[in-house]
N, CA, C and O atoms as a DFTB+ gen file, in Angstrom:
256 C
 N C O
     1  1     300.532     170.734     -23.116
     2  2     299.092     169.860     -22.982
     3  2     300.437     168.445     -21.813
     4  3     301.479     167.848     -22.084
     5  1     299.631     168.531     -20.717
     6  2     300.189     167.780     -19.410
     7  2     300.304     166.314     -19.396
     8  3     299.244     165.722     -19.196
     9  1     301.269     165.660     -19.549
    10  2     301.262     164.042     -19.894
    11  2     301.008     163.496     -18.287
    12  3     301.145     162.275     -18.217
    13  1     300.647     164.187     -16.909
    14  2     300.331     163.454     -15.652
    15  2     299.033     162.867     -15.876
    16  3     298.576     161.824     -15.409
    17  1     298.323     164.002     -16.949
    18  2     296.641     163.482     -16.252
    19  2     296.541     162.463     -17.578
    20  3     295.466     161.886     -17.744
    21  1     297.505     162.251     -18.418
    22  2     297.214     160.901     -18.819
    23  2     298.003     159.164     -18.244
    24  3     297.873     157.978     -18.544
    25  1     298.758     159.938     -17.352
    26  2     299.190     158.742     -16.430
    27  2     297.836     158.400     -15.323
    28  3     297.324     157.314     -15.052
    29  1     297.603     159.381     -14.970
    30  2     296.685     159.925     -13.860
    31  2     295.578     159.092     -14.445
    32  3     295.031     158.435     -13.559
    33  1     295.080     158.902     -15.605
    34  2     293.623     158.277     -16.174
    35  2     294.427     156.860     -16.605
    36  3     293.676     155.888     -16.679
    37  1     295.455     156.674     -16.818
    38  2     296.011     155.613     -17.127
    39  2     295.768     154.888     -15.918
    40  3     294.952     153.967     -15.925
    41  1     296.446     155.234     -14.787
    42  2     296.632     154.769     -13.429
    43  2     294.893     154.131     -12.420
    44  3     294.676     153.186     -11.661
    45  1     294.251     154.969     -12.830
    46  2     292.559     154.475     -12.640
    47  2     292.479     153.430     -13.029
    48  3     292.630     152.348     -12.462
    49  1     292.150     153.772     -14.371
    50  2     291.797     151.980     -15.097
    51  2     292.007     150.865     -14.318
    52  3     291.263     149.950     -13.962
    53  1     293.800     151.260     -14.016
    54  2     294.785     149.679     -14.348
    55  2     294.385     149.428     -12.805
    56  3     294.504     148.267     -12.414
    57  1     293.941     150.359     -11.922
    58  2     293.331     149.914     -10.565
    59  2     291.752     149.499     -10.589
    60  3     291.239     148.538     -10.015
    61  1     291.197     150.360     -11.307
    62  2     289.580     150.017     -11.004
    63  2     290.013     148.291     -11.947
    64  3     289.482     147.344     -11.367
    65  1     290.675     147.959     -12.957
    66  2     290.435     147.010     -13.646
    67  2     290.712     145.913     -12.613
    68  3     290.010     144.906     -12.527
    69  1     291.529     146.103     -12.013
    70  2     291.912     145.208     -10.621
    71  2     291.589     144.376      -9.806
    72  3     291.581     143.149      -9.707
    73  1     291.097     145.958      -8.746
    74  2     289.549     146.130      -8.153
    75  2     288.579     145.254      -8.242
    76  3     287.951     144.883      -7.250
    77  1     288.268     144.671      -9.882
    78  2     286.927     145.068     -10.674
    79  2     286.844     143.040     -10.845
    80  3     285.852     142.327     -10.694
    81  1     288.146     142.661     -11.166
    82  2     288.826     141.510     -10.670
    83  2     288.411     140.708     -10.080
    84  3     287.699     139.785     -10.473
    85  1     288.962     141.027      -8.542
    86  2     288.753     140.827      -7.805
    87  2     287.557     140.382      -7.395
    88  3     287.210     139.235      -7.111
    89  1     286.882     141.512      -7.388
    90  2     285.099     141.636      -6.825
    91  2     284.535     140.430      -7.986
    92  3     284.004     139.489      -7.395
    93  1     284.541     140.330      -8.959
    94  2     284.519     138.965      -9.527
    95  2     284.567     138.138      -9.647
    96  3     283.739     137.506     -10.303
    97  1     285.839     137.510      -8.929
    98  2     286.167     135.905      -8.577
    99  2     285.888     135.904      -7.437
   100  3     286.116     134.782      -6.985
   101  1     285.321     136.885      -6.338
   102  2     284.678     137.042      -4.724
   103  2     283.338     136.803      -5.804
   104  3     283.812     135.720      -6.145
   105  1     282.087     136.890      -6.620
   106  2     281.215     136.718      -6.853
   107  2     280.345     137.967      -6.213
   108  3     279.363     137.868      -5.477
   109  1     281.042     139.290      -6.746
   110  2     280.841     140.262      -6.555
   111  2     280.095     140.837      -7.326
   112  3     280.180     142.041      -7.081
   113  1     279.186     140.592      -8.383
   114  2     279.444     141.266      -9.930
   115  2     278.172     142.488      -9.540
   116  3     277.853     143.129     -10.542
   117  1     277.498     142.849      -8.392
   118  2     276.706     143.792      -8.410
   119  2     277.667     145.400      -8.376
   120  3     277.606     146.457      -9.004
   121  1     278.654     144.764      -7.105
   122  2     279.558     145.194      -6.736
   123  2     280.661     146.054      -7.805
   124  3     280.851     147.259      -7.642
   125  1     281.256     145.380      -8.758
   126  2     282.122     145.484      -9.888
   127  2     281.593     146.062     -10.710
   128  3     282.393     146.718     -11.377
   129  1     280.070     146.201     -11.172
   130  2     279.852     147.009     -12.019
   131  2     279.591     148.473     -11.520
   132  3     279.439     149.469     -12.227
   133  1     279.570     148.392     -10.117
   134  2     279.248     149.841      -9.491
   135  2     280.501     150.568      -9.522
   136  3     280.726     151.764      -9.702
   137  1     281.502     149.280      -9.240
   138  2     282.574     150.280      -9.177
   139  2     283.670     150.991     -10.483
   140  3     284.544     151.858     -10.502
   141  1     282.845     149.785     -11.793
   142  2     283.370     150.468     -13.168
   143  2     282.788     151.501     -13.105
   144  3     283.620     152.399     -12.975
   145  1     281.469     152.002     -13.131
   146  2     280.315     153.386     -13.540
   147  2     281.112     154.235     -12.514
   148  3     281.538     155.207     -13.139
   149  1     281.557     154.308     -11.040
   150  2     282.435     155.096     -10.113
   151  2     283.668     155.336     -11.064
   152  3     284.078     156.489     -11.198
   153  1     284.217     154.395     -11.664
   154  2     285.937     154.654     -12.579
   155  2     285.470     155.633     -13.656
   156  3     286.004     156.708     -13.927
   157  1     284.176     154.987     -14.341
   158  2     284.365     155.654     -15.469
   159  2     283.977     157.677     -14.819
   160  3     284.787     158.604     -14.807
   161  1     282.752     157.696     -14.459
   162  2     282.422     158.933     -13.949
   163  2     283.587     159.549     -12.981
   164  3     282.957     160.229     -12.171
   165  1     284.931     159.641     -12.678
   166  2     286.116     159.448     -12.256
   167  2     286.621     160.438     -13.374
   168  3     286.633     161.668     -13.314
   169  1     287.214     159.274     -14.857
   170  2     287.706     159.867     -15.718
   171  2     286.868     160.770     -16.745
   172  3     287.325     161.437     -17.674
   173  1     285.566     160.631     -16.362
   174  2     284.715     161.725     -17.088
   175  2     284.845     163.022     -16.706
   176  3     284.307     163.878     -17.408
   177  1     285.725     163.489     -15.290
   178  2     284.980     164.217     -14.826
   179  2     286.726     165.332     -15.102
   180  3     286.854     166.548     -15.247
   181  1     287.793     164.189     -15.071
   182  2     289.150     164.744     -15.674
   183  2     288.835     165.216     -16.907
   184  3     289.102     166.410     -17.040
   185  1     288.219     164.530     -18.129
   186  2     287.795     164.790     -19.361
   187  2     287.072     166.108     -19.720
   188  3     287.460     166.841     -20.628
   189  1     286.050     166.347     -18.986
   190  2     285.049     167.663     -18.853
   191  2     286.289     168.519     -18.440
   192  3     286.653     169.300     -19.319
   193  1     286.902     168.529     -17.458
   194  2     288.047     169.750     -16.996
   195  2     289.139     170.270     -18.334
   196  3     289.647     171.368     -18.560
   197  1     289.210     169.206     -18.926
   198  2     290.319     169.247     -20.279
   199  2     289.477     170.034     -20.986
   200  3     289.683     171.238     -21.141
   201  1     288.561     169.467     -21.421
   202  2     287.048     170.414     -22.384
   203  2     286.903     171.748     -21.960
   204  3     286.880     172.784     -22.624
   205  1     286.806     171.551     -20.706
   206  2     286.891     172.992     -20.639
   207  2     288.259     174.312     -20.668
   208  3     288.372     175.467     -21.079
   209  1     288.980     173.454     -20.077
   210  2     290.557     174.531     -20.278
   211  2     290.449     174.821     -21.918
   212  3     290.426     175.979     -22.335
   213  1     290.379     173.589     -22.873
   214  2     290.305     174.165     -24.162
   215  2     289.543     175.218     -24.802
   216  3     289.900     176.180     -25.482
   217  1     288.291     174.763     -24.383
   218  2     287.751     175.974     -24.444
   219  2     287.696     177.588     -24.435
   220  3     287.393     178.447     -25.262
   221  1     288.143     177.580     -23.076
   222  2     289.009     179.058     -22.368
   223  2     289.959     178.770     -23.416
   224  3     289.609     179.368     -24.434
   225  1     291.177     178.002     -23.617
   226  2     292.005     179.172     -24.630
   227  2     291.811     179.381     -25.531
   228  3     292.563     180.300     -25.852
   229  1     291.179     179.100     -26.346
   230  2     289.965     178.933     -27.753
   231  2     290.064     180.386     -27.324
   232  3     290.988     181.199     -27.319
   233  1     288.699     180.429     -26.941
   234  2     288.431     181.691     -26.163
   235  2     289.139     183.268     -25.996
   236  3     288.713     184.410     -26.169
   237  1     290.676     182.580     -25.494
   238  2     291.742     183.411     -25.231
   239  2     292.316     183.509     -26.658
   240  3     292.753     184.656     -26.758
   241  1     292.458     183.038     -27.467
   242  2     292.925     183.056     -28.380
   243  2     292.325     184.007     -29.954
   244  3     292.957     184.313     -30.965
   245  1     291.134     184.211     -29.643
   246  2     289.820     184.863     -30.618
   247  2     289.701     185.848     -29.876
   248  3     289.387     186.901     -30.430
   249  1     289.879     185.852     -28.594
   250  2     289.117     187.103     -27.183
   251  2     288.181     187.672     -27.716
   252  3     288.082     188.639     -28.471
   253  1     287.271     186.757     -27.106
   254  2     285.812     186.491     -26.998
   255  2     285.596     186.453     -25.513
   256  3     284.471     186.248     -25.058
């Protein structure tokens, strides 16, 4: 497993949380919620790619 993906996910989380705090301080609650949703979708796409890779590896091990 590549550790860089974990660092990317953590970096996205930190970046989103900082921007989220700035938006909340500026009374932009709706934009902060949308930004959080976009962050979750981006991380979910990373996770889906990893799960797809896992299934392909399992398939190749059992030669299906």
